[in-house]
N, C-alpha and C positions, 0 to 999 in steps of 0.2 A: 291707395290703388288695390284693387281687389282682384284676384284671380279667379278665373272660371274653374268649375268642379273638373276633376281628371275625366277623359273621355272614356276610359276603359271600364268604367261602371263601378268602381271601388269608391266608396263614400268614406270620409273620414267623419266618426261621430262628433268631433268638434266643429266642423265645417257646417255652417248653416246658410252659406251664399250672403254672408253679410260681413262686415268689416271684424277683423281678429279682436280678440280680447286684449284691450289696452294695457292691462296688468302683466302680460306675457312679453318677452323680449322680442323685440321685431328683427326679422331676418328675411333675407331676401330669398330668391329661389335657389335650391342646392346647385353647388359647383361641383362637377365631377372632377376628380383629381386625374384621371386617364381617359383619353379618349373612348368611347364606347365603341366596339367593333361588332362583329358578327355574335350572336347569343350562342355559347356553345351547347345549350340545352334545348335549343329549337329544334322541331321536328326536321329531318331530312328533306330537302327540296329536290325532286327528281330532275329539275329543270335548272339547277344551281351552276352547274359547269357550262351550259349553252350560253353562247353570245347573245345578248339582248336584240340586237340588230345585226343583220348579216354584214361581215367585215368589220364589227366592233369587237374588241377585245372582251372576255366574260369577267365576271366579278374576281377580284383580287383576294386571294388567300392570305390572311394576316400571319400565318405560321410558316408559310413556304420560306421566309427568310431565315427563320431558326433552323431548318433543314440543311441549310448551306454550312453550318457550323459542325465541327466534329462531335460526334457524341461519346460520352462516357458510358461504359457498361458497368453496372453495379456500383459497389462502394469504393471510395479513393483507397489507395493502399496505404498501408501504415508501415512506416519505417521499421525495418527488421524482422516483418513477417511476411512470408511469401503469400500471394493471393491464392485463389483456387486453382489455377492452372500450375501452381509452383508445387502442389502437393504430390509427393512421390510415394507410391505404394511400398511396404517393407518388402524386403527380398523373400522368396519362398524358404520355408523351413527345410533343412536337410532331414530326411526321413531316417537315415542312419543315425544320426546324433540323438533323435528321440527313441530309437530302438536301444541304443547304447545304455541311455539312462534306464530304461524300463528293465532291461536285462541285469544292470547291475542292481537295482533296487531288488529284484527277485533274487540276486544272488545274496544280498545282505539279510534279506528275510530267511534264506535258506540257511543261514547260521544257525537258527534255532534246532536244526536237525543234527545235533552234536556236532555243530560247526562244519560239517561236511558239505553241505550245500553253497557254501561259499566260493567252492571253486567255479562255479556259474559265473562269477564276478570277472574271472579272466575274459570271458567271453565279451562283456560288457566293456571292458576295459580296451579290449582290441578294437572293438567297433567304435569305440569313443576315438581311438587314434585314427583310424581310417576316415571317420567322419570329419574331423578337423581338417585332414589334409584335402577332402573334398571341397569342404566350406572355403579354404583358402584358394583353391583353384577356380571354383566356379562363382564365389561371392554369395553364397547363400547365406541365410541365417541359421541360428542354432548352435553358435559356438558355446553358449551356456550350458545347453543339454549335454553337448559331447564333453565338456570339461566336467561336468557332474558324474556323467558315465564313467569317465576315466579315474576320478578320484574315488568315487564309491566302490567300483569294480576294484581297483587295486587295495583299497583298505579291506574289503570283504575276502579277497584271495588271501591277503597276510594273516588274517584272523583265521581263516581256515586251515592254512598252513600250520599256524601255532596250535590249533586245536588238534590236527592230526598228531603233530609231535607231541602233544600232552597225552592223547588217546594211546599211541604206541608205547611211550613210557610208563602209563599206569598198567597196561596188559603186561608189559614185561616184568614190571614189579610185582603184579599180583601173581603170575606164573612162578616165581622165585619164592614166594612165600611158602614155608611149611603150613601144612594143614594143622589147625588147632583143635579140630574135633576129636583126636585121639584114634580114629581109626586107622588101621593098619601101621600103627608106630609099634615098634619092639623095644623092650627095655632090656 
């Protein structure tokens, strides 16, 4: 039995209009695994939705049944991790906590000026305490900045107090020393 050539104009080079090669395995016509519906790549037909005959239903959409099922959006959820909607932005930072840390660091740097610049650390430590109270009340972020401001501020203040005591002791000791130059001494 021979099959006629396809009507769409495509010609198989092996097709010559006669019997197939007897050395090739014999096969029947191809069998489709699924029923073939509307071609999704065919150009849009402006008359596709209109009924063919008045009173007759129009063509059936094979994808209409799938629209009845609930659709999932995005990827499925992984256990233990919240989805996109579960993301919570971080709380706002307390500005006073950041100022506390900056002022305390400036006080620590001020220790280089004979240790007296460290008194600025008191302001940083006090700002840190106020900031921690605000963070607890408002639920803001920045507790680490406030703690750093408190610690650095008090440390620089203690060093400044010790430097002041050392300078006073040094100047008192220096004032009580006799002059060793020999000027104004009587024998």
